[in-house]
N, C-alpha and C positions, 0 to 999 in steps of 0.2 A: 481391816485393810481398806485403803482408800479414805481413811479417816483423817480429817484435818487435825493438825497438832493443836491441842487445847492451850498450850502454854504461849501461843502467839498473842493471846489476850483478846481474841475476838469472841463475840457472843454468837458464834456461828449459827448466812444467809443464804426485788424483781424489778428490776428495771432491765429485764432481759438477761442479766448475768447472775441472777440468784441473790441479789442483794436483799430483797425484801423478804419478810416472813410470810407474805402471801405468795405462795409458790405456784407458778404457772405450769401447765402441762409440758410446755416446751422445755422448761427448766428441769422438770423431772426426767425427761428423756435425755437431756444432755448430761445430767449428773449421773444417772444410772448407767450411762454408757461408759463411764470411767471408774465406776466402783466395782471392787471385787467383792462378791457376796459369799458368805458362808452358807452353802446350800445344806438342806436338811437331811441329806443322806449320811451326814456325819453321825458317828455313834455316840458322841458325848452327851448331847442334850436330850432330855426326855421329850416324848411327844406332847405331854401335858404342857410343858413350858413353851412350846412353839406356837400355841394357839391353833386357830382353825386352819384347815387346808383351803387355800385360795385358788390353786391351780395344780395341774399335774403335767408332767413331761415324761413320756415313755415310762410311766409307772413310778417316777420320782415325784414326791409331793413338794409343793412350794407352800410355805406356811406364812401366817401373819407375821411371825417373828422375822422371816426373811425380808419382808417389806421394811420392817423397822431397821434391820441391819443395813439395808441399802441406803437408808437416809441418815446413817451415822455421820456426824459432823454438822448436822442441822441442830438448831435449838429444838426444845420440846414443842414449842409453839409452831415452828415450821413443819415439824413432822406431822402434827395433828391436822394442819391445813391440807397436807397431801393425803393423809390416810382417810380423812373424812370426805374428800372430794371424789365422787365416783369416777369422773373422767380421768383425774390424775392417778387414782389407784389403778385403773385399768391399763393406762399407758405404762405405769411403772411395772406392772405384772408382765405385760408384753415385752418390755425392755429386758427384764430379768430372764425371761424364757429365751429371748434372742441371745442374750449373753451366755446362757447355758449351752445353747446349740453351738455357738462359736467356740466356746471353751472346749467342748467335746471334740470338735474337729481339730483344734489346735493340739490337744493331747495326743490324738492319733498321729499327728505329724511330728510329735515329740518336741514341740516348741516349749514344753515345760522343762526341757533339759538344756536349754540354751544359757549362755553366760548372762544374757540380759534378764532372763527370768529369775535366775538365782540371785542376781544383784537386787532386783526388785523385791524379792521375798525377804532378803536380809534387811533392806530399808524399811519395809512394812513391819517386820518383826520388831525393830527398834521403835518404830512409831507406836505400835501396840503397847509395848512395855512402858514407854514414856507416858502415854495417856493413862495406863493402868496405875502408875505411880501417882499421877495427879489425882485420879479418882479416889484412891485409897486415902490420900491426905486431905482432900477437900470435902468429900461427902460427909464425914462425921461432924464437920464444922457447920454444915448447912442446917442447923436446927431451926425450928419455928421461931424461937426467941431471937436468934441471930438475924433471921430474915426480917423480922419486925423491927429490930433495932436499926438495920440497914435502911429500911424504909423511912423511919423517923429521922435519920441523919441525912437523908437525901430527898426530902419531901419536895424540894424545888424541881426535881426531875420527874415527879409523878403528877402530871397534869394533862389537860386536853389541848395544850399548845400544838400548833401545826406550822410547818414551814413549807414553802414552795421552793423546790431545789432543781437546779440544772447541774448536770455533771458530765465529765468526759472521762472515760475509762481507758487507761493505757496499760500495756503489758510489762513495761519496765520503767524503773525510776528515772533513768537518764532521759528517756523520751518524754516522760511526764513533766520533767522540769523544763524542757524546751517548750512544750505546749503551754505550760503554766505561764511562762514569760509572754507568750503570744496572747493568752487569755487576759492577762493583766494590762495589756496594751489597749487603751480605750478606742483605738482606731480599728480594732478587730471585733467582730460580732461573736460572742461566746457560742451561740447556737450554730453559727456557720462552722466554727472550729469543731464542735461536737459532731456535727454531721460528717465532717471530713475525716476526723482523726479517731473518734471514739471506737473502741473495740466492743462496746455494748451493741448487740444486734438491733435493739430497739431504737437506737439513735437515728437510724435511717428514717424512721417514722416520726419520732417525737423530738428529734433534734436535741436530744439530751435533757429535755424537760420532763421530769418524772412527777410533776404536779405537787399538790399539797400532801404532806405525809405527817402522821402523828408521831409523837415520840415512841420509840420502840419498834417502829415498822422496819427499819433498816438494821444491818449488822452494827454492833456497838461502836466500832471505830468511825464509821460513816455517820452514825446517829449523833455521837458526841460532838463532832465538828459541825454538823448541820444546825444543831440547836444552840451553838455557842458563837456562831459567826454572824456578824452584823449584816443586815440586809444590804445587798449591792456589792458586798466584798467577795473577791475570788481567793480561795485558799487551796493549798495542797503542796505536794502530793500527799494524799491520805492512803495509807496502805491497808488493804483488807486481803482476805483469802482470794479475792477475785482479780486483784491487780492494784494499780495506783490510780487514785481518783483526783480529779481537779473539780472542786465544788464551788458553785455560786448560789448564794441564797438570794432569791428575788422577792420573797414576801414572807411575812410572819404574822400569824394570827394567835393572839393570846387566849387561853382557855381557863377553866377553873381547876383547882386542885382536885385530885382523885383520892377518895378515902380508901383505906386498906380493905381490899376485897380479894376474892380468889384470883382474878386476873392480875391485879396489882401484885399479889403475893408471888405469882409466877415470874413477873418481871423483876421484882426485888430479889428473888432467889437467883435469877440469872445474873443480875448485877453484882450481887455478893459473891457469886462463884467466880466471876472474872476478877474481882478485886482480890480474892484469896489466891487465885492462880498467879496474878502478878506479884503478890507479896511472897509467895512460896518460891517462885522462880528467882526473885531478887535475892532471897536468902540462900538458895542453893548455888547461885553463881558467885557468892561471896568467897573469895580466896581462890577461885578457879583462874588458871592462866589462859586467858582468851585473847587472841590476836586476830583481828579481821584484816586480811591483806588486800582484799578487793577494794578498789577505789572507784 
């Protein structure tokens, strides 16, 4: 529950909104506040599979596995950044305990019997099943040989290139298109617009400038655009799980190709996974009668 749909095509993500795989403590706090966690008083999983106990609450244990579940929707790299950072881990643990306290109070008030709760449970049930279907189809295809083949076919994406990026994050597409028009107008300063309109909390301090980033630092949709956009050009809206982004590339530094190693293998695996998801979804939607009425 609380998991992002994998079929959206993102390689699920810091520029204040959780874009980067380098996850800040503040991001952990904001994410865990909206995640529904499977607590370990459930009878189904064995204690051995839950890992070590990291905290207790009124006799109920919180396990390492609970921390991993709270980060569902992140990439494996993002998870490891959080789990290996002592400050981020502690804040995540505290947030989960706070969530447990609030959930207990809500149950006593019978808020789990409201129509809103039942609607949410139905939605999350569909999300779980959809992601489970994707996992069942994609995982067997992620063989070491397939990952290496993907790397060989996409060597141009595995390098030490860096780009300096400025961005404006908006909550809906219509607003993003309006701000995009302003951003493309040379009489307007991009960073002034970022400071005024961006929903990214960090924009108040960095005015939308997230600095030099290596390939793979941001979520896939953002990353792909940032590394294919010419310096000086403004593009968008780019949709990610966090909203709609207007992106300006202000500098590019070319690096050396990276040979296949453990870190590159992880990145190649993520890239292949997203490619497979896109292909599977395209196949499953063939023949489906889909009509989007929203304009």
